[in-house]
N, CA and C of each residue as an Amber inpcrd file, in Angstrom:
protein
   309
 -19.8120000  36.6320000 -37.2530000 -18.4680000  36.2110000 -37.5980000
 -17.4940000  36.8670000 -36.6350000 -16.5800000  36.0740000 -36.0880000
 -15.5670000  36.6250000 -35.1960000 -14.2730000  36.8090000 -35.9700000
 -13.6090000  37.8730000 -35.6990000 -12.3490000  38.1870000 -36.3590000
 -11.2070000  37.6730000 -35.4920000 -10.1520000  37.1900000 -36.1220000
  -9.0020000  36.7570000 -35.3190000  -8.3530000  37.9630000 -34.6560000
  -7.8200000  37.7330000 -33.4810000  -7.1680000  38.8400000 -32.7810000
  -5.9180000  39.2660000 -33.5480000  -5.5500000  40.5250000 -33.4560000
  -4.3230000  40.9650000 -34.1280000  -3.1010000  40.3100000 -33.4720000
  -2.0960000  40.0830000 -34.2630000  -0.8730000  39.4860000 -33.7320000
  -0.1180000  40.4950000 -32.8890000   0.4850000  40.0090000 -31.8150000
   1.3610000  40.8740000 -31.0310000   2.6930000  40.9720000 -31.7590000
   3.5270000  41.9000000 -31.3340000   4.7850000  42.1570000 -32.0320000
   5.6670000  40.9320000 -32.2020000   5.7910000  40.1140000 -31.1590000
   6.6470000  38.9310000 -31.2250000   6.1010000  37.9340000 -32.2440000
   4.7820000  37.7530000 -32.2560000   4.1620000  36.8410000 -33.2120000
   4.3170000  37.3490000 -34.6450000   4.1630000  38.6400000 -34.8140000
   4.3090000  39.2390000 -36.1400000   5.7500000  39.0810000 -36.6340000
   6.7140000  39.2960000 -35.7420000   8.1170000  39.1390000 -36.1060000
   8.4160000  37.7080000 -36.5160000   7.9400000  36.7420000 -35.7300000
   8.1690000  35.3320000 -36.0560000   7.5420000  34.9750000 -37.4010000
   6.3510000  35.4640000 -37.6570000   5.6850000  35.1920000 -38.9340000
   6.4610000  35.8180000 -40.0870000   6.9640000  37.0220000 -39.8940000
   7.7400000  37.6870000 -40.9470000   9.0430000  36.9520000 -41.2280000
   9.7070000  36.4830000 -40.1740000  10.9630000  35.7480000 -40.3500000
  10.6990000  34.4590000 -41.1050000   9.6480000  33.7300000 -40.7160000
   9.2970000  32.4830000 -41.3980000   9.0010000  32.7480000 -42.8730000
   8.2380000  33.7790000 -43.1540000   7.9080000  34.1230000 -44.5370000
   9.1720000  34.4920000 -45.3180000  10.0770000  35.2420000 -44.6910000
  11.3320000  35.6370000 -45.3310000  12.1720000  34.4120000 -45.6830000
  12.2650000  33.4590000 -44.7470000  13.0740000  32.2590000 -44.9980000
  12.4790000  31.4030000 -46.1010000  11.1750000  31.2400000 -46.0960000
  10.5350000  30.4430000 -47.1390000  10.6610000  31.1150000 -48.5020000
  10.5670000  32.4420000 -48.5260000  10.7380000  33.1770000 -49.7730000
  12.1760000  33.0190000 -50.2780000  13.1400000  33.0920000 -49.3490000
  14.5380000  32.9010000 -49.7290000  14.7820000  31.5140000 -50.2950000
  14.1380000  30.5160000 -49.7040000  14.2930000  29.1510000 -50.2010000
  13.7050000  29.0130000 -51.6040000  12.5250000  29.5710000 -51.8270000
  11.9120000  29.4440000 -53.1570000  12.7180000  30.2070000 -54.2100000
  13.2690000  31.3500000 -53.8460000  14.1130000  32.0940000 -54.7920000
  15.3970000  31.3260000 -55.0870000  15.9480000  30.6700000 -54.0670000
  17.1650000  29.8790000 -54.2620000  16.8980000  28.7150000 -55.2130000
  15.7340000  28.0970000 -55.0880000  15.3710000  26.9990000 -55.9880000
  15.2900000  27.5010000 -57.4200000  14.6660000  28.6510000 -57.6210000
  14.5250000  29.2050000 -58.9680000  15.8850000  29.5290000 -59.5780000
  16.7890000  30.0640000 -58.7510000  18.0690000  30.5210000 -59.2810000
  19.0850000  29.3910000 -59.4650000  19.1760000  28.4930000 -58.4510000
  20.2600000  27.5090000 -58.4940000  19.8240000  26.0830000 -58.2050000
  18.5380000  25.8560000 -58.1270000  18.0530000  24.4990000 -57.8820000
  18.3940000  24.0150000 -56.4760000  18.6530000  22.7120000 -56.3610000
  18.9390000  22.1220000 -55.0540000  20.1990000  22.7090000 -54.4240000
  21.1620000  23.0620000 -55.2440000  22.3930000  23.6650000 -54.7240000
  22.0700000  24.9940000 -54.0470000  21.1900000  25.7600000 -54.6460000
  20.7880000  27.0300000 -54.0670000  20.0730000  26.8620000 -52.7410000
  19.2410000  25.8170000 -52.6440000  18.5290000  25.5460000 -51.3960000
  19.5310000  25.2340000 -50.2900000  20.4990000  24.3790000 -50.5860000
  21.5120000  24.0260000 -49.5890000  22.2930000  25.2620000 -49.1440000
  22.6930000  26.0950000 -50.0980000  23.4340000  27.3030000 -49.7570000
  22.5790000  28.2580000 -48.9270000  21.2960000  28.3530000 -49.2430000
  20.3850000  29.2100000 -48.4930000  20.2930000  28.7530000 -47.0430000
  20.1090000  27.4430000 -46.8210000  19.9840000  26.9440000 -45.4540000
  21.3090000  27.0140000 -44.7010000  22.4320000  26.9010000 -45.3880000
  23.7330000  27.0800000 -44.7130000  23.8930000  28.5240000 -44.2330000
  23.5190000  29.4850000 -45.0730000  23.5850000  30.8930000 -44.6660000
  22.6700000  31.1590000 -43.4750000  21.4550000  30.6290000 -43.5620000
  20.4850000  30.8240000 -42.4860000  20.9920000  30.2070000 -41.1870000
  21.5510000  29.0130000 -41.2770000  22.0680000  28.3250000 -40.0930000
  23.2460000  29.0840000 -39.5010000  24.1320000  29.5500000 -40.3500000
  25.2810000  30.3090000 -39.8450000  24.8320000  31.5560000 -39.1010000
  23.8570000  32.2470000 -39.6350000  23.3080000  33.4280000 -38.9830000
  22.6810000  33.0700000 -37.6330000  21.9390000  31.9640000 -37.6020000
  21.2960000  31.5330000 -36.3550000  22.3270000  31.1180000 -35.3100000
  23.4250000  30.4870000 -35.7390000  24.4880000  30.1080000 -34.8000000
  25.0590000  31.3500000 -34.1310000  25.3000000  32.3930000 -34.8970000
  25.8250000  33.6450000 -34.3360000  24.8430000  34.2190000 -33.3150000
  23.5540000  34.2230000 -33.6430000  22.5460000  34.7290000 -32.7080000
  22.5050000  33.8890000 -31.4390000  22.5930000  32.5780000 -31.5900000
  22.5740000  31.6840000 -30.4270000  23.7890000  31.9270000 -29.5330000
  24.9560000  32.1170000 -30.1420000  26.1630000  32.3850000 -29.3560000
  26.0490000  33.7040000 -28.6080000  25.5200000  34.7200000 -29.2570000
  25.3290000  36.0180000 -28.5890000  24.3440000  35.9130000 -27.4290000
  23.3950000  34.9710000 -27.5430000  22.3990000  34.7740000 -26.4870000
  22.9330000  33.8910000 -25.3580000  24.1890000  33.4630000 -25.4660000
  24.7980000  32.6980000 -24.3900000  24.8160000  31.1960000 -24.5830000
  24.3850000  30.7260000 -25.7430000  24.4150000  29.2890000 -26.0150000
  25.7230000  28.9470000 -26.7250000  26.7560000  28.7220000 -25.9370000
  28.0940000  28.5060000 -26.4800000  28.2220000  27.1820000 -27.2290000
  27.2770000  26.2790000 -27.0350000  27.3750000  24.9660000 -27.6690000
  26.7660000  24.9200000 -29.0680000  26.2790000  26.0330000 -29.5840000
  25.6290000  26.0330000 -30.9040000  26.5990000  25.6060000 -31.9990000
  27.7980000  26.1160000 -31.9770000  28.7910000  25.7710000 -33.0100000
  29.1910000  24.3020000 -32.8950000  29.3620000  23.8220000 -31.6740000
  29.7030000  22.4190000 -31.4640000  28.5830000  21.5110000 -31.9630000
  27.3340000  21.8830000 -31.6900000  26.2020000  21.0990000 -32.1650000
  26.1670000  21.0270000 -33.6810000  26.4400000  22.1530000 -34.3360000
  26.4550000  22.1730000 -35.7990000  27.5790000  21.2840000 -36.3250000
  28.7340000  21.3370000 -35.6770000  29.8580000  20.4930000 -36.0990000
  29.4980000  19.0120000 -35.9780000  28.7990000  18.6460000 -34.9100000
  28.4040000  17.2490000 -34.7330000  27.4130000  16.8140000 -35.8170000
  26.4750000  17.6990000 -36.1530000  25.5190000  17.3750000 -37.2170000
  26.2560000  17.2150000 -38.5470000  27.2330000  18.0570000 -38.8000000
  28.0160000  17.9430000 -40.0360000  28.7900000  16.6240000 -40.0610000
  29.3770000  16.2420000 -38.9330000  30.0990000  14.9700000 -38.8620000
  29.1560000  13.7970000 -39.1150000  27.9590000  13.8560000 -38.5450000
  26.9700000  12.8060000 -38.7680000  26.6110000  12.7150000 -40.2450000
  26.3730000  13.8560000 -40.8620000  26.0160000  13.8960000 -42.2770000
  27.1450000  13.3170000 -43.1340000  28.3770000  13.7010000 -42.8380000
  29.5350000  13.2000000 -43.5790000  29.6600000  11.6850000 -43.4160000
  29.5030000  11.2160000 -42.1950000  29.5760000   9.7750000 -41.9450000
  28.5090000   9.0330000 -42.7380000  27.2770000   9.5590000 -42.7270000
  26.1840000   8.9210000 -43.4600000  26.4830000   8.8820000 -44.9610000
  27.0290000   9.9650000 -45.5180000  27.3650000   9.9780000 -46.9420000
  28.4600000   8.9630000 -47.2480000  29.4650000   8.8910000 -46.3810000
  30.5690000   7.9530000 -46.6030000  30.1100000   6.5020000 -46.5130000
  29.2230000   6.2060000 -45.5650000  28.7130000   4.8430000 -45.4320000
  27.8750000   4.4680000 -46.6530000  27.0890000   5.4310000 -47.1460000
  26.2850000   5.1660000 -48.3430000  27.1940000   4.8860000 -49.5340000
  28.2550000   5.6780000 -49.6820000  29.1990000   5.4790000 -50.7880000
  29.9120000   4.1300000 -50.6790000  30.0570000   3.6310000 -49.4500000
  30.7080000   2.3330000 -49.2370000  29.7330000   1.1740000 -49.4190000
  28.4940000   1.4900000 -49.8180000  27.5240000   0.4430000 -50.0770000
  26.6440000   0.1010000 -48.8850000  26.6680000   0.9280000 -47.8530000
  25.8450000   0.7090000 -46.6640000  24.8840000   1.8940000 -46.5130000
  23.7320000   1.8660000 -47.1710000  22.8460000   3.0230000 -47.1930000
  21.9350000   3.1810000 -45.9600000  21.9680000   2.2380000 -45.0090000
  21.0120000   2.2690000 -43.9090000  21.1050000   3.5460000 -43.0800000
  22.3040000   3.9770000 -42.7120000  22.4720000   5.1900000 -41.9090000
  21.9560000   6.4120000 -42.6740000  22.2640000   6.4950000 -43.9550000
  21.7990000   7.6090000 -44.7890000  20.2710000   7.6390000 -44.8440000
  19.6910000   6.4700000 -45.0970000  18.2280000   6.3940000 -45.1790000
  17.5720000   6.7690000 -43.8550000  18.1330000   6.2670000 -42.7530000
  17.5960000   6.5970000 -41.4270000  17.7110000   8.0910000 -41.1420000
  18.8430000   8.6700000 -41.4870000  19.0680000  10.1020000 -41.2560000
  18.0910000  10.9420000 -42.0790000  17.8990000  10.5940000 -43.3220000
  16.9760000  11.3310000 -44.1780000  15.5380000  11.2270000 -43.6690000
  15.1470000  10.0230000 -43.2590000  13.7990000   9.8100000 -42.7490000
  13.5810000  10.6070000 -41.4560000  14.5520000  10.5710000 -40.5560000
  14.4440000  11.3010000 -39.2920000  14.3830000  12.8130000 -39.5420000
  15.2440000  13.3070000 -40.4230000  15.2520000  14.7380000 -40.7340000
  13.9110000  15.1780000 -41.3140000  13.3390000  14.3530000 -42.1770000
  12.0370000  14.6780000 -42.7750000  10.9500000  14.7490000 -41.7030000
  10.9420000  13.7630000 -40.8040000   9.9310000  13.7370000 -39.7370000
  10.0540000  14.9580000 -38.8270000  11.2680000  15.2800000 -38.4240000
  11.4880000  16.3980000 -37.4990000  11.1140000  17.7230000 -38.1400000
  11.5580000  17.9500000 -39.3720000  11.2850000  19.2500000 -39.9950000
   9.8240000  19.4100000 -40.3930000   9.1280000  18.3050000 -40.6160000
   7.6800000  18.4210000 -40.8530000   6.9440000  18.7570000 -39.5710000
   7.3780000  18.1320000 -38.4740000   6.7170000  18.3700000 -37.1920000
   7.0950000  19.7290000 -36.5870000   8.3550000  20.1110000 -36.7560000
   8.8510000  21.3620000 -36.1830000   9.5800000  22.1580000 -37.2600000
   8.8640000  22.8110000 -38.1650000   9.5470000  23.5600000 -39.2270000
  10.3670000  24.7160000 -38.6470000  11.4880000  25.0470000 -39.2820000
  12.2970000  26.1780000 -38.8040000  11.4710000  27.4490000 -38.8000000
  11.6990000  28.2700000 -37.7930000  10.9320000  29.5130000 -37.6920000
  11.7850000  30.7160000 -37.9150000
């Protein structure tokens, strides 16, 4: 039987961060349901935006604003009786996050 190699520091850190985020999400579900999940991911995203800006990616805040505008537009179109944009956005988000889960 071969044993898996030990994780290097960067891999261990990434695994710990992923575990921390998933634990935070499950605790948010227990405490506040779907509202808690949304609040958890908003906090996580805000923290990541700050890290990205410190790393020199000045467009992180602009990108988040564009995603928020897209989400708002999709909700408004759905409320106006045109659910296609909302459905497409939800389907795309599901595909992307399944293929590339946040780390």
